[in-house]
N, C-alpha and C positions, 0 to 999 in steps of 0.2 A: 862551416855550416852553422855550428852552434853560436859562434860569435856574431854572425848576421842577425840572430834573434835578440841580441842585447838591447839594441835600440827599441825594438818592438815591445819588449818586456818593460822597459823603463817607461815608455810612453803609455802603455796600458795601466801600469800600476798607478801612474800619476793621474790619468783621466778616470779610471774606474774606482780605485781605492783611495785616492787623495794622498798617496805616499809622496814624500819629498824625494827628489832625484837621488840624494846621498844615500838614503836608506835602501832604495832599490839597487843601486850599484854595489852596496855592501853585501846585499843578498846575492847578487850576481857572482861576486868574487867568491862567496863561500860555495857556490855551485861549482865554480871552476876549480877550486881547491879539492872538492870532494870527487870531482870526475877523474882525477889522476889515479885514485885507488878504489873507487866505489864498486865498479863492475868491470873489471878488465877482461881482456880476451880469453885469458885462461879459464876464468869463471864461465864465461859464455860457452866455451868449447866443452868444459866438464858438464855443464847442464844439458847441452845439446847431445852429448853421448849418453848421459843417463836417461834422458828423455827417449832417445832411440832405443836403448836397451829395454826399457819398461814397455814401450809400445810393442817391440818384438816379442818379448815374453808374454805380454797380454794377448796378443793375437795368436801365437803359435802354441802356448800352453796356458789357456785361460783358467783352468781349474787350479793348477798349481800357483799361478799368479795371484788369484783371489785368495787362496788358502794363506799365502805369505802376507797378503794385505791385511786380511782379517785377524791373523795371529798376532801381527805387530801393531794393530790399532787399539787405541783406548776403547773401553766398552761403550762409551758414549757415542763414538763415531760408527760403530758396528751396525747400528739400526739403519743409518744412511746408506751404507754400503750394501746392505741386504737388498735394497730396491733395485740395485744393478745386477744382482745374481739371482733373480726370481726364478725359482724352478731348479736351480742348481745345487741346492743345499737341503739337508734334512735337520730336524730338531735334534737336540742332544739325546744321546742314548746311553744308558748305563754301561753297556758293554763296548762302547766305542772309544772314547777318550775322555779324560777329565780336564785336562789343562790347555789343550791346544786343538785347532781345527785339523782334521784329517781328511783324506779322500777314501771313501769306501764304495764300491759298486757304482763308480762313475758319479757319485754325488759327494759333495762336501758335507761332512757331519760336524755340526757345532759343538763346542766343548761343553761339558756340564758346569764348567766354571761361570758360564753366562746365566745360569739359573740363579734367580734372586735368593740371597741368603747363603749361598755356597761360599764358605770362607776357605782360606788356604789350608787349614787343618783338615777340613772334610774332604777337599780335593786330594790332599796327600794320602789320606787314609783310603779313600776309594781306589786310588792308583795302586797303592801297596796291596790292597786285598785283591784287586783284579790281576795284578802280576803274580802275586804269590800263590793264589788259589784257583786261577783261571776265570773264565767268564761266568757270570751269573746265569744259572739255567731257569730260574723262575723267580717271581716276586717273593715267595716264601724262602727260597735260597738266599736272595739278597737280604731279606729281613733277619734271617737267622744269623747270617755272617756279619751284620752290621748293627744289630740291635744293642742298645745300651752303650754305644760307643759314641764317637763324634758325631755321627748322623742321628739327630734327635728328630721327633716327629714334625717339627716345623720344616726342616730341610726335606725330609722324605715327602711331606705334603706338596712342597713346592716342586719337587722332582716329578710327582704325579701330575700336577697341573701343567708342567712343561713337557708332558709325554715321554719322559726318560725311560719308561718301562714298556713302550709299545713293542708289541710282538713277543713279549715274554709271557709264558703261561703264568697263571696265578700259583699252581702248585706243580710239583713233579709227578703227581699221582695220575695224570692223564685227565681225560674229560670227566667232569662231575656225573 
């Protein structure tokens, strides 16, 4: 089948591009050489199996599939993926997770690492504080446990803008 297209390619390159016949035949021979190893049947079978597995997981376990995609994606691509999962995710929360996407209450929760300005030291400190002393009970509790450490006012301000403290009371004293 491929060999039957050689004459057509030579004629098209000659009439449309003005190439000499020798140049076109040399290009054709490079195609023939590459066809022996470029994309063999084993690669095609592997891609088909991978595509089938991804489609199966995406249809049967959509939340888990998207969490794995979002966790393994570079930050620049995440914004594009979030258009596909509209309504399935929540913004980052200080008591959810710091470095990876998780599923809580049938929603994906974005990691705090997506908040602009959150560096690896701040993320590691938050995880350590959360795991060592439990969840933050209020904004005051968060501020007392994190004040003067890696989390400076710029990062805390960015966390406020990203709604990371939503649902936390301001103090533990009860209503004002």
